[in-house]
C-alpha positions, -999 to 999 in steps of 0.1 A, spaced: 2 2 -5 15 32 -15 12 66 14 -8 96 10 17 114 7 32 92 -20 3 93 -46 0 127 -42 38 125 -56 30 101 -81 -3 119 -91 21 148 -100 48 134 -114 25 114 -141 3 149 -148 34 161 -156 48 133 -179 13 134 -195 16 169 -200 49 172 -212 40 146 -242 4 151 -256 3 184 -275 -25 170 -295 -53 180 -270 -59 200 -240 -52 181 -209 -80 187 -184 -78 167 -161 -51 137 -151 -68 108 -126 -44 87 -109 -52 53 -82 -31 28 -76 -47 -11 -74 -32 -33 -56 -37 -68 -70 -28 -101 -48 -14 -118 -75 -2 -99 -103 18 -65 -101 -4 -38 -90 -17 -15 -114 -13 23 -112 -42 35 -129 -42 66 -147 -72 85 -169 -65 115 -193 -92 136 -194 -88 153 -229 -107 183 -251 -101 193 -282 -120 194 -319 -116 159 -330 -121 139 -298 -94 120 -299 -49 124 -297 -31 114 -318 -21 81 -318 17 91 -320 17 105 -285 -6 84 -273 17 51 -283 46 59 -263 31 74 -228 32 45 -211 64 32 -213 75 72 -201 46 73 -169 63 41 -163 98 47 -161 87 79 -138 72 50 -118 103 28 -112 120 67 -105 98 69 -73 101 32 -64 61 32 -69 53 -4 -68 30 -7 -100 21 -9 -138 4 19 -155 -27 17 -170 -36 42 -192 -70 55 -207 -76 92 -226 -115 103 -221 -126 130 -245 -145 155 -220 -173 158 -247 -178 120 -245 -180 124 -203 -206 155 -210 -222 128 -233 -223 99 -208 -239 123 -180 -268 140 -201 -275 100 -207 
């Protein structure tokens, strides 16, 4: 289990990495949670909320992002492997209206 301070540092570092590497959309929010698993590696779940006219990000940017995030997680010595999801803000609005 990670401490609250480690969780805050993890969120800050991942937010920085996402904003550094994603240029094809405006980053609205980066939501990070740590999921402990009994049998396998823990997961670092990252939801990237973005906004742009196309409702999608450049695959060249997103495909490399997990590697960049994982490198920083290792540097922080936090157990877990990143699982990233990219969510268009417009999709969140549609889901909320439904």
